[in-house]
C-alpha positions in Angstrom: 54.5 110.8 84.2 54.1 107.3 82.8 54.7 104.5 85.3 54.1 106.7 88.3 51.0 107.9 90.1 50.7 111.4 91.5 51.9 111.3 95.2 49.8 112.9 97.9 50.5 116.6 98.4 51.8 116.0 101.9 54.3 113.4 100.8 55.5 115.6 98.0 55.9 118.5 100.4 57.8 116.5 103.0 60.1 115.1 100.3 60.9 118.5 98.8 61.4 120.0 102.3 63.7 117.1 103.4 65.7 117.1 100.2 66.2 120.9 100.4 67.3 120.6 104.0 69.7 117.8 103.2 71.1 119.8 100.3 71.5 122.9 102.5 73.4 120.9 105.2 75.7 119.4 102.5 76.5 122.9 101.1 77.2 124.1 104.7 79.6 121.3 105.2 81.4 122.1 102.0 81.7 125.8 103.1 83.1 124.7 106.4 85.7 122.5 104.7 86.7 125.5 102.4 86.9 127.8 105.4 89.2 125.5 107.4 91.4 124.9 104.4 91.7 128.7 104.0 92.6 129.0 107.7 95.3 126.3 107.3 96.8 128.1 104.4 96.7 131.4 106.2 98.3 129.8 109.2 101.1 128.4 107.2 101.8 131.7 105.5 101.8 133.5 108.8 105.1 131.8 109.7 106.9 134.0 107.1 104.9 137.2 107.8 106.6 140.3 109.2 106.6 140.8 112.9 103.7 142.9 114.3 103.4 145.1 117.4 102.1 142.8 120.1 100.3 145.6 121.9 98.1 146.1 118.9 96.8 142.6 118.7 97.2 141.3 122.3 93.6 141.9 123.4 91.8 141.9 120.1 93.5 139.5 117.7 91.9 139.0 114.2 89.5 136.2 114.4 90.8 134.6 111.2 94.4 135.7 111.4 97.5 134.6 113.2 99.8 137.6 113.9 103.6 137.0 114.1 104.8 138.9 117.1 107.8 139.6 119.3 107.6 139.9 123.1 110.0 140.6 125.9 109.6 139.2 129.4 110.6 136.6 132.0 109.5 133.0 132.3 107.6 131.9 135.4 110.0 129.0 135.2 108.7 126.9 138.1 105.1 126.8 136.7 105.2 124.5 133.7 102.2 122.8 132.2 102.4 119.6 130.1 99.7 118.8 127.6 99.6 115.1 127.3 97.4 114.4 124.3 99.4 115.5 121.2 100.2 112.6 118.8 103.4 113.7 117.1 105.0 110.3 117.1 104.6 106.7 118.4 106.9 107.3 121.4 104.5 109.7 123.1 105.6 113.0 124.6 104.1 116.3 125.8 103.5 119.8 124.6 105.2 122.2 127.0 103.5 125.5 128.1 105.1 128.1 130.3 103.6 131.4 131.5 105.6 134.6 130.7 105.6 137.8 132.6 105.6 140.7 130.1 107.1 144.1 131.0 104.5 146.7 132.0 101.6 144.2 132.0 99.7 142.5 134.8 98.6 139.7 132.5 100.5 136.5 131.8 101.2 135.2 128.3 101.1 131.4 128.0 104.0 130.3 125.7 103.9 127.1 123.8 107.6 126.0 123.8 106.8 123.0 121.5 106.6 119.2 121.6 109.1 117.3 123.7 109.3 113.7 122.5 109.1 110.8 125.0 111.1 107.6 125.2 108.2 105.2 124.8 108.1 104.4 128.6 105.0 106.5 129.2 106.8 108.8 131.6 107.0 112.5 131.1 110.3 113.4 129.4 112.9 115.4 131.3 112.4 119.1 130.8 115.4 121.3 130.1 116.0 124.2 132.4 114.4 127.4 131.6 116.1 130.8 131.7 115.2 133.0 134.7 116.6 136.1 132.9 114.7 138.4 130.6 114.1 136.8 127.2 112.9 137.9 123.8 110.6 135.5 122.1 109.1 135.4 118.6 106.3 133.4 117.2 102.6 133.2 116.2 99.9 134.5 118.4 97.4 131.7 118.1 94.2 130.4 119.8 94.8 128.1 122.8 94.5 124.4 122.4 91.0 123.0 122.2 89.7 121.9 125.5 87.5 119.0 124.4 85.6 117.3 127.2 87.4 116.4 130.3 85.7 114.4 133.0 86.5 114.8 136.7 86.6 118.6 136.9 89.7 120.8 137.2 92.7 118.4 136.9 95.2 121.2 137.7 94.2 122.2 141.2 94.3 118.6 142.3 98.0 118.4 141.5 100.4 119.8 144.2 103.7 119.4 142.4 105.1 120.9 139.2 105.2 120.4 136.3 101.5 119.8 136.1 100.1 117.5 133.4 96.6 117.5 131.8 94.9 115.8 128.9 93.3 119.1 128.0 94.6 122.6 128.8 91.8 124.9 129.6 93.0 128.6 129.8 90.4 129.4 132.4 91.7 126.6 134.6 95.3 127.7 134.0 94.4 131.3 135.0 92.7 130.0 138.1 95.6 127.8 139.0 98.2 130.6 138.6 96.0 133.4 140.2 96.7 135.6 137.2 94.7 136.8 134.2 95.9 135.4 130.9 96.0 136.9 127.5 93.3 135.4 125.2 95.8 133.6 123.0 99.1 131.8 123.4 102.4 132.4 121.8 103.6 129.4 119.6 107.3 129.9 119.2 109.0 129.9 115.9 110.9 126.8 114.9 114.5 126.7 116.1 117.0 124.1 114.8 119.0 124.4 118.0 116.0 123.8 120.3 115.3 120.4 121.8 111.6 121.0 121.2 109.8 120.0 118.0 107.9 123.1 116.8 105.6 122.0 114.0 102.6 124.0 114.9 99.2 123.8 113.2 95.6 124.5 113.9 93.9 121.8 115.8 91.2 120.4 113.5 91.9 116.8 114.5 88.3 116.2 115.5 86.8 117.7 112.4 89.3 118.2 109.6 88.2 119.5 106.1 88.1 116.0 104.7 85.6 114.9 107.3 83.4 117.9 106.5 83.4 116.8 102.8 82.5 113.3 103.9 79.5 114.6 105.8 78.6 116.7 102.8 78.5 113.6 100.6 76.3 111.9 103.2 73.8 114.8 103.3 73.6 114.9 99.5 73.1 111.1 99.5 70.2 111.6 101.9 68.6 114.1 99.5 68.8 111.7 96.6 67.5 108.9 98.8 64.4 111.0 99.8 63.5 111.5 96.1 64.1 107.9 95.2 61.9 106.7 98.1 59.1 109.0 96.9 59.3 107.6 93.4 59.5 104.0 94.5 56.5 104.3 96.8 54.4 106.0 94.0 55.4 103.7 91.1 52.4 102.2 89.4 52.2 98.4 89.7 51.3 96.3 86.6 47.8 95.0 86.8 47.4 91.2 86.9 45.0 90.6 84.1 46.3 87.3 82.8 44.5 85.1 85.3 41.2 86.9 84.8 41.4 86.7 81.0 42.1 82.9 81.3 39.0 82.3 83.4 36.9 84.3 81.0 38.1 82.3 78.0 37.3 79.0 79.8 33.8 80.2 80.5 33.2 81.0 76.9 34.4 77.5 75.8 31.8 76.0 78.0 
């Protein structure tokens, strides 16, 4: 190739290996973006799906599905948990979770009642009273909220009064706090115009949405291009400086 010298074999090998690795990482990020977008579409479509038998999906729900189920039970009304990190509006607020006793089951089902807006004061909003009678609930059987990273250990056991508030709601901590075994997922109730709760449920991809995966893919592809460009720049032939030498030779001849 004119203008370029042949690079050392090890430099060529490292460049090819690095570029292939960067390309592979970029493709993987694109696949993750497509996967999450498909999950979001499937989640949205699940809200209009027919109701399934809860007993069939309770312990082994589909990994990429969100069954719409109906359950019958009784709220453990004096054991309310408030998730304090959702950002539905600028006034703040909490996502309210309540355990539900199911008939003929020793497990508790954690129910996501929805988002209760705050008044901007930073204080937890006043919770409406929960029914202590048997109730029939309907909604999506979805994975629990992501736990993230919470410093300071178990924040629930340190609280002695109810409702209990946490930045992250870890199902293992909730089960320990209640002294019961929980179902592996939670019930996100269907929207109800008459309810005080805002029920706009979606999958929690706030830390890594599909758009961010695509941004990382672009970054990895850029690294692959940069590796090839660096190899070419480092092995570009430099023009020989012959003008000064020829000038000296001409002056010698004139003498």
